[in-house]
NUTOR-848157 format. One record per residue (C-alpha): residue in three letters; x, y, z; chain. Coordinates in steps of 0.02 Angstrom, whole numbers, plus 50000, padded with zeros to 5 digits. Layout:
{pt 'ala' {X Y Z} 'A'}
...
This chain:
{pt 'unk' {49029 49790 49605} 'A'}
{pt 'unk' {49043 49606 49564} 'A'}
{pt 'unk' {48944 49507 49438} 'A'}
{pt 'unk' {48918 49329 49496} 'A'}
{pt 'unk' {48890 49205 49355} 'A'}
{pt 'unk' {48782 49053 49387} 'A'}
{pt 'unk' {48855 48878 49396} 'A'}
{pt 'unk' {48800 48835 49219} 'A'}
{pt 'unk' {48868 48993 49136} 'A'}
{pt 'unk' {48972 48959 48982} 'A'}
{pt 'unk' {49130 49046 48925} 'A'}
{pt 'unk' {49024 49135 48794} 'A'}
{pt 'unk' {48910 49201 48931} 'A'}
{pt 'unk' {49060 49268 49027} 'A'}
{pt 'unk' {49136 49345 48871} 'A'}
{pt 'unk' {48972 49433 48829} 'A'}
{pt 'unk' {48963 49514 49002} 'A'}
{pt 'unk' {49146 49566 48997} 'A'}
{pt 'unk' {49124 49642 48823} 'A'}
{pt 'unk' {48971 49741 48878} 'A'}
{pt 'unk' {49062 49811 49030} 'A'}
{pt 'unk' {49220 49849 48932} 'A'}
{pt 'unk' {49122 49951 48804} 'A'}
{pt 'unk' {49074 50071 48943} 'A'}
{pt 'unk' {49257 50106 48979} 'A'}
{pt 'unk' {49258 50007 49141} 'A'}
{pt 'unk' {49387 49876 49185} 'A'}
{pt 'unk' {49349 49696 49228} 'A'}
{pt 'unk' {49439 49567 49332} 'A'}
{pt 'unk' {49395 49383 49316} 'A'}
{pt 'unk' {49404 49262 49460} 'A'}
{pt 'unk' {49366 49084 49408} 'A'}
{pt 'unk' {49326 48971 49553} 'A'}
{pt 'unk' {49289 48785 49554} 'A'}
{pt 'unk' {49102 48816 49542} 'A'}
{pt 'unk' {49075 48997 49490} 'A'}
{pt 'unk' {49154 49138 49394} 'A'}
{pt 'unk' {49152 49311 49471} 'A'}
{pt 'unk' {49177 49466 49364} 'A'}
{pt 'unk' {49241 49616 49461} 'A'}
{pt 'unk' {49198 49787 49389} 'A'}
{pt 'unk' {49316 49932 49421} 'A'}
{pt 'unk' {49278 50113 49379} 'A'}
{pt 'unk' {49129 50232 49383} 'A'}
{pt 'unk' {48988 50106 49403} 'A'}
{pt 'unk' {48850 50237 49389} 'A'}
{pt 'unk' {48847 50219 49200} 'A'}
{pt 'unk' {48815 50032 49215} 'A'}
{pt 'unk' {48634 49974 49205} 'A'}
{pt 'unk' {48636 49844 49342} 'A'}
{pt 'unk' {48463 49780 49297} 'A'}
{pt 'unk' {48511 49751 49116} 'A'}
{pt 'unk' {48670 49660 49169} 'A'}
{pt 'unk' {48575 49550 49291} 'A'}
{pt 'unk' {48459 49496 49149} 'A'}
{pt 'unk' {48601 49438 49037} 'A'}
{pt 'unk' {48616 49253 49003} 'A'}
{pt 'unk' {48719 49162 49133} 'A'}
{pt 'unk' {48715 49300 49263} 'A'}
{pt 'unk' {48659 49248 49436} 'A'}
{pt 'unk' {48663 49418 49523} 'A'}
{pt 'unk' {48749 49586 49532} 'A'}
{pt 'unk' {48818 49634 49703} 'A'}
{pt 'unk' {48893 49802 49757} 'A'}
{pt 'unk' {49063 49800 49841} 'A'}
{pt 'unk' {49058 49927 49981} 'A'}
{pt 'unk' {49239 49913 50035} 'A'}
{pt 'unk' {49357 50045 49963} 'A'}
{pt 'unk' {49484 49911 49912} 'A'}
{pt 'unk' {49418 49813 49765} 'A'}
{pt 'unk' {49553 49706 49684} 'A'}
{pt 'unk' {49621 49656 49854} 'A'}
{pt 'unk' {49449 49611 49919} 'A'}
{pt 'unk' {49395 49432 49946} 'A'}
{pt 'unk' {49229 49484 49868} 'A'}
{pt 'unk' {49320 49506 49702} 'A'}
{pt 'unk' {49425 49349 49723} 'A'}
{pt 'unk' {49346 49226 49847} 'A'}
{pt 'unk' {49484 49096 49836} 'A'}
{pt 'unk' {49656 49121 49912} 'A'}
{pt 'unk' {49785 49188 49790} 'A'}
{pt 'unk' {49944 49087 49772} 'A'}
{pt 'unk' {50103 49179 49724} 'A'}
{pt 'unk' {50244 49069 49663} 'A'}
{pt 'unk' {50431 49102 49678} 'A'}
{pt 'unk' {50556 48966 49631} 'A'}
{pt 'unk' {50430 48827 49656} 'A'}
{pt 'unk' {50371 48892 49825} 'A'}
{pt 'unk' {50196 48966 49840} 'A'}
{pt 'unk' {50143 49101 49962} 'A'}
{pt 'unk' {49963 49062 50009} 'A'}
{pt 'unk' {49977 48874 49993} 'A'}
{pt 'unk' {49986 48741 50128} 'A'}
{pt 'unk' {50172 48775 50148} 'A'}
{pt 'unk' {50228 48915 50264} 'A'}
{pt 'unk' {50365 49009 50171} 'A'}
{pt 'unk' {50513 49066 50276} 'A'}
{pt 'unk' {50625 49210 50220} 'A'}
{pt 'unk' {50782 49234 50323} 'A'}
{pt 'unk' {50945 49331 50319} 'A'}
{pt 'unk' {51032 49486 50382} 'A'}
{pt 'unk' {50949 49655 50402} 'A'}
{pt 'unk' {51090 49734 50300} 'A'}
{pt 'unk' {51211 49666 50173} 'A'}
{pt 'unk' {51383 49699 50248} 'A'}
{pt 'unk' {51502 49587 50150} 'A'}
{pt 'unk' {51507 49437 50036} 'A'}
{pt 'unk' {51571 49327 50178} 'A'}
{pt 'unk' {51431 49381 50296} 'A'}
{pt 'unk' {51293 49351 50168} 'A'}
{pt 'unk' {51359 49184 50107} 'A'}
{pt 'unk' {51384 49118 50283} 'A'}
{pt 'unk' {51207 49168 50329} 'A'}
{pt 'unk' {51132 49104 50168} 'A'}
{pt 'unk' {51208 48931 50184} 'A'}
{pt 'unk' {51155 48921 50367} 'A'}
{pt 'unk' {50973 48972 50341} 'A'}
{pt 'unk' {50956 48857 50191} 'A'}
{pt 'unk' {51021 48710 50292} 'A'}
{pt 'unk' {50894 48751 50428} 'A'}
{pt 'unk' {50751 48749 50301} 'A'}
{pt 'unk' {50726 48929 50244} 'A'}
{pt 'unk' {50652 48952 50070} 'A'}
{pt 'unk' {50714 49128 50027} 'A'}
{pt 'unk' {50856 49245 50073} 'A'}
{pt 'unk' {50817 49418 50140} 'A'}
{pt 'unk' {50942 49560 50148} 'A'}
{pt 'unk' {50945 49749 50132} 'A'}
{pt 'unk' {51056 49834 50003} 'A'}
{pt 'unk' {50970 50002 50026} 'A'}
{pt 'unk' {50925 50042 50206} 'A'}
{pt 'unk' {50800 50174 50266} 'A'}
{pt 'unk' {50868 50228 50435} 'A'}
{pt 'unk' {50798 50345 50567} 'A'}
{pt 'unk' {50964 50436 50579} 'A'}
{pt 'unk' {51051 50505 50424} 'A'}
{pt 'unk' {51216 50459 50506} 'A'}
{pt 'unk' {51175 50273 50518} 'A'}
{pt 'unk' {51232 50144 50390} 'A'}
{pt 'unk' {51127 50168 50233} 'A'}
{pt 'unk' {51171 50007 50143} 'A'}
{pt 'unk' {51294 49954 50008} 'A'}
{pt 'unk' {51181 49996 49862} 'A'}
{pt 'unk' {51211 49906 49698} 'A'}
{pt 'unk' {51363 49818 49767} 'A'}
{pt 'unk' {51249 49742 49900} 'A'}
{pt 'unk' {51128 49685 49764} 'A'}
{pt 'unk' {51270 49599 49673} 'A'}
{pt 'unk' {51317 49507 49834} 'A'}
{pt 'unk' {51137 49448 49856} 'A'}
{pt 'unk' {51132 49388 49676} 'A'}
{pt 'unk' {51295 49290 49702} 'A'}
{pt 'unk' {51223 49212 49859} 'A'}
{pt 'unk' {51070 49158 49759} 'A'}
{pt 'unk' {51183 49079 49629} 'A'}
{pt 'unk' {51282 48988 49763} 'A'}
{pt 'unk' {51137 48925 49869} 'A'}
{pt 'unk' {50983 48926 49757} 'A'}
{pt 'unk' {50890 49038 49880} 'A'}
{pt 'unk' {50789 49172 49790} 'A'}
{pt 'unk' {50809 49349 49853} 'A'}
{pt 'unk' {50690 49476 49932} 'A'}
{pt 'unk' {50760 49650 49959} 'A'}
{pt 'unk' {50693 49824 49992} 'A'}
{pt 'unk' {50662 49959 49862} 'A'}
{pt 'unk' {50649 50136 49930} 'A'}
{pt 'unk' {50615 50248 49781} 'A'}
{pt 'unk' {50537 50239 49607} 'A'}
{pt 'unk' {50704 50270 49523} 'A'}
{pt 'unk' {50776 50114 49607} 'A'}
{pt 'unk' {50644 49994 49541} 'A'}
{pt 'unk' {50725 49949 49375} 'A'}
{pt 'unk' {50895 49923 49456} 'A'}
{pt 'unk' {50831 49812 49595} 'A'}
{pt 'unk' {50724 49712 49474} 'A'}
{pt 'unk' {50887 49660 49387} 'A'}
{pt 'unk' {50947 49573 49546} 'A'}
{pt 'unk' {50799 49532 49659} 'A'}
{pt 'unk' {50661 49403 49643} 'A'}
{pt 'unk' {50541 49493 49760} 'A'}
{pt 'unk' {50528 49679 49796} 'A'}
{pt 'unk' {50500 49733 49976} 'A'}
{pt 'unk' {50407 49893 50020} 'A'}
{pt 'unk' {50458 49941 50196} 'A'}
{pt 'unk' {50350 50012 50334} 'A'}
{pt 'unk' {50407 50191 50301} 'A'}
{pt 'unk' {50358 50178 50118} 'A'}
{pt 'unk' {50190 50091 50133} 'A'}
{pt 'unk' {50103 50252 50079} 'A'}
{pt 'unk' {50235 50310 49956} 'A'}
{pt 'unk' {50110 50309 49813} 'A'}
{pt 'unk' {50237 50348 49677} 'A'}
{pt 'unk' {50336 50195 49732} 'A'}
{pt 'unk' {50180 50087 49743} 'A'}
{pt 'unk' {50132 50137 49566} 'A'}
{pt 'unk' {50308 50100 49505} 'A'}
{pt 'unk' {50316 49922 49576} 'A'}
{pt 'unk' {50139 49897 49514} 'A'}
{pt 'unk' {50204 49916 49337} 'A'}
{pt 'unk' {50328 49773 49360} 'A'}
{pt 'unk' {50298 49587 49352} 'A'}
{pt 'unk' {50394 49553 49514} 'A'}
{pt 'unk' {50309 49488 49671} 'A'}
{pt 'unk' {50296 49624 49803} 'A'}
{pt 'unk' {50311 49605 49992} 'A'}
{pt 'unk' {50211 49751 50062} 'A'}
{pt 'unk' {50245 49789 50245} 'A'}
{pt 'unk' {50114 49873 50352} 'A'}
{pt 'unk' {50158 50049 50408} 'A'}
{pt 'unk' {50204 50059 50590} 'A'}
{pt 'unk' {50058 50177 50622} 'A'}
{pt 'unk' {49939 50116 50486} 'A'}
{pt 'unk' {49770 50031 50497} 'A'}
{pt 'unk' {49730 49867 50412} 'A'}
{pt 'unk' {49621 49959 50286} 'A'}
{pt 'unk' {49762 50078 50244} 'A'}
{pt 'unk' {49874 49928 50212} 'A'}
{pt 'unk' {49746 49854 50094} 'A'}
{pt 'unk' {49725 50020 50004} 'A'}
{pt 'unk' {49913 50023 49975} 'A'}
{pt 'unk' {49900 49848 49902} 'A'}
{pt 'unk' {49761 49916 49791} 'A'}
{pt 'unk' {49880 50046 49719} 'A'}
{pt 'unk' {50000 49908 49666} 'A'}
{pt 'unk' {49864 49796 49597} 'A'}
{pt 'unk' {49775 49937 49504} 'A'}
{pt 'unk' {49934 49957 49401} 'A'}
{pt 'unk' {49923 49777 49343} 'A'}
{pt 'unk' {50033 49684 49467} 'A'}
{pt 'unk' {49927 49565 49571} 'A'}
{pt 'unk' {50076 49474 49648} 'A'}
{pt 'unk' {50062 49557 49818} 'A'}
{pt 'unk' {50104 49477 49985} 'A'}
{pt 'unk' {50053 49574 50141} 'A'}
{pt 'unk' {50166 49584 50294} 'A'}
{pt 'unk' {50118 49621 50473} 'A'}
{pt 'unk' {50276 49686 50558} 'A'}
{pt 'unk' {50211 49764 50718} 'A'}
{pt 'unk' {50134 49933 50750} 'A'}
{pt 'unk' {50186 50076 50863} 'A'}
{pt 'unk' {50094 50082 51030} 'A'}
{pt 'unk' {50132 50150 51205} 'A'}
{pt 'unk' {50217 49985 51254} 'A'}
{pt 'unk' {50404 50004 51285} 'A'}
{pt 'unk' {50459 49825 51319} 'A'}
{pt 'unk' {50458 49780 51135} 'A'}
{pt 'unk' {50513 49878 50983} 'A'}
{pt 'unk' {50336 49872 50911} 'A'}
{pt 'unk' {50176 49780 50956} 'A'}
{pt 'unk' {50141 49626 50850} 'A'}
{pt 'unk' {49960 49641 50795} 'A'}
{pt 'unk' {49926 49455 50788} 'A'}
{pt 'unk' {49742 49497 50760} 'A'}
{pt 'unk' {49790 49566 50590} 'A'}
{pt 'unk' {49825 49392 50523} 'A'}
{pt 'unk' {49649 49320 50538} 'A'}
{pt 'unk' {49570 49489 50500} 'A'}
{pt 'unk' {49666 49502 50337} 'A'}
{pt 'unk' {49622 49323 50296} 'A'}
{pt 'unk' {49439 49372 50308} 'A'}
{pt 'unk' {49455 49531 50207} 'A'}
{pt 'unk' {49576 49485 50069} 'A'}
{pt 'unk' {49632 49341 49960} 'A'}
{pt 'unk' {49813 49398 49966} 'A'}
{pt 'unk' {49943 49297 50064} 'A'}
{pt 'unk' {49992 49363 50236} 'A'}
{pt 'unk' {50163 49346 50316} 'A'}
{pt 'unk' {50231 49406 50483} 'A'}
{pt 'unk' {50396 49489 50529} 'A'}
{pt 'unk' {50428 49437 50711} 'A'}
{pt 'unk' {50600 49520 50712} 'A'}
{pt 'unk' {50539 49698 50687} 'A'}
{pt 'unk' {50381 49664 50785} 'A'}
{pt 'unk' {50475 49619 50944} 'A'}
{pt 'unk' {50646 49698 50922} 'A'}
{pt 'unk' {50725 49567 51036} 'A'}
{pt 'unk' {50797 49403 50977} 'A'}
{pt 'unk' {50736 49317 51136} 'A'}
{pt 'unk' {50556 49349 51083} 'A'}
{pt 'unk' {50567 49305 50899} 'A'}
{pt 'unk' {50538 49118 50921} 'A'}
{pt 'unk' {50377 49140 51021} 'A'}
{pt 'unk' {50309 49271 50902} 'A'}
{pt 'unk' {50349 49159 50753} 'A'}
{pt 'unk' {50253 49014 50827} 'A'}
{pt 'unk' {50106 49127 50867} 'A'}
{pt 'unk' {50103 49193 50689} 'A'}
{pt 'unk' {50097 49019 50613} 'A'}
{pt 'unk' {49964 48964 50736} 'A'}
{pt 'unk' {49860 49117 50687} 'A'}
{pt 'unk' {49866 49068 50502} 'A'}
{pt 'unk' {50014 49165 50431} 'A'}
{pt 'unk' {50073 49106 50260} 'A'}
{pt 'unk' {50254 49149 50295} 'A'}
{pt 'unk' {50385 49225 50408} 'A'}
{pt 'unk' {50527 49347 50373} 'A'}
{pt 'unk' {50664 49332 50504} 'A'}
{pt 'unk' {50829 49421 50531} 'A'}
{pt 'unk' {50981 49308 50551} 'A'}
{pt 'unk' {51162 49361 50570} 'A'}
{pt 'unk' {51319 49258 50604} 'A'}
{pt 'unk' {51378 49385 50734} 'A'}
{pt 'unk' {51235 49497 50791} 'A'}
{pt 'unk' {51347 49593 50912} 'A'}
{pt 'unk' {51442 49663 50763} 'A'}
{pt 'unk' {51292 49691 50648} 'A'}
{pt 'unk' {51283 49866 50574} 'A'}
{pt 'unk' {51094 49867 50597} 'A'}
{pt 'unk' {50963 49776 50703} 'A'}
{pt 'unk' {51085 49662 50792} 'A'}
{pt 'unk' {50972 49659 50946} 'A'}
{pt 'unk' {50835 49567 50852} 'A'}
{pt 'unk' {50944 49455 50743} 'A'}
{pt 'unk' {50958 49270 50779} 'A'}
{pt 'unk' {51122 49176 50769} 'A'}
{pt 'unk' {51113 49033 50642} 'A'}
{pt 'unk' {51100 48895 50773} 'A'}
{pt 'unk' {50956 48986 50858} 'A'}
{pt 'unk' {50868 49004 50690} 'A'}
{pt 'unk' {50886 48816 50666} 'A'}
{pt 'unk' {50805 48789 50836} 'A'}
{pt 'unk' {50664 48907 50788} 'A'}
{pt 'unk' {50632 48812 50626} 'A'}
{pt 'unk' {50616 48648 50722} 'A'}
{pt 'unk' {50486 48720 50841} 'A'}
{pt 'unk' {50391 48817 50708} 'A'}
{pt 'unk' {50383 48661 50600} 'A'}
{pt 'unk' {50294 48572 50742} 'A'}
{pt 'unk' {50167 48712 50759} 'A'}
{pt 'unk' {50137 48713 50572} 'A'}
{pt 'unk' {50104 48527 50574} 'A'}
{pt 'unk' {49982 48548 50718} 'A'}
{pt 'unk' {49877 48671 50617} 'A'}
{pt 'unk' {49882 48570 50456} 'A'}
{pt 'unk' {50026 48662 50370} 'A'}
{pt 'unk' {50202 48618 50318} 'A'}
{pt 'unk' {50369 48712 50311} 'A'}
C-alpha cells in the first residue's frame, strides 16, 4: 500500500507515520515529490490498521497497490527516477548512448572502438568480458583480463564502463572494474544473481528475458530493489517470436508501457533486437521516438572478424551516421543526446 500525505504535511507528520509503520516490522520507502510525499509500505500489510493510519495528522489517504511489483511501481514513486553515472543521468532529458564491442578481444580493438564512439557522441563504453554463449564451444570472453582492458579504456577516454555479470561469485570482481553491471537476457530470472547485485551500490542495466513478459521484467527489478539497490535501468532488447527475418522482435510497445508502469529509466538495445547492422539505425530512431531514455549499441572496427555478433555490429563511421540521425529525432521529441 501507499500512504499519501497531504500538501501541508510537515516532516514531523511524515516521521510519525514512518515510525508507526516501522514498529510493526514493515519497511517504508519515501518518495518526496514537488507537492506531496508518498510513503510506500512493504511487507505483510494485514497487521496495519489502515483506518488508524488514515486518521493520523498529515495523512491524506491510504491506497492499496494491487500490482505485484511495489518498489518499481510508479504508484510508489510517481516521478521519474534519475540514475547518474559520470555526470550523465538515465531518465533525464538527455538520451544516454552506450556503445562498444559485443566482446572484448584485445586492447587495440577496445581502444580503437572507444575513441571512435566517444568522438561520435557516445556517453558510455559497453563491452563483454564474460560472455554467455549458446554453444559451449564459442568464445566465452577474456574474463578478468578483459575487465582490465575496459578499465584502461575508461582511463584513456573518460568513458565509463558497462559490462555483463553472469554469476553471483563474479559480482565483487566486476564491481572493481565496471561502473554499471549488466544482467543479460539469459540471467533476468537468475534470482541469486539479482539478489547479489541488489546488495551492491552499482547501477544495474537489467535486460528483458527473450521470452519474458513486461511484468516478469519488473518483478526481476523488484528483486534487485528489495535488496536495497534502487539504481536499476530497464532494457528492452527484443523478444523471441515466430519471425525469422530478424534475430528477435523489438517490442517497441514495451517502452511506453514501462513508462506508464514504472519510474525506472528504460533503454533499448537495437543491436540484439534486430540482429542485422542494416536495421540498427531505424530501430534506434524508433526507440528514441517512443520515449527511450537510452540506447546500447554494438560497434566494432572490423565486424567481419568479430568473435561474436559481427552481423549486428556497426563500423565506427556508420555509428557516427546513426548518432547524427538519432540526435535529430531526439530534438524533435524534446530530448537531447
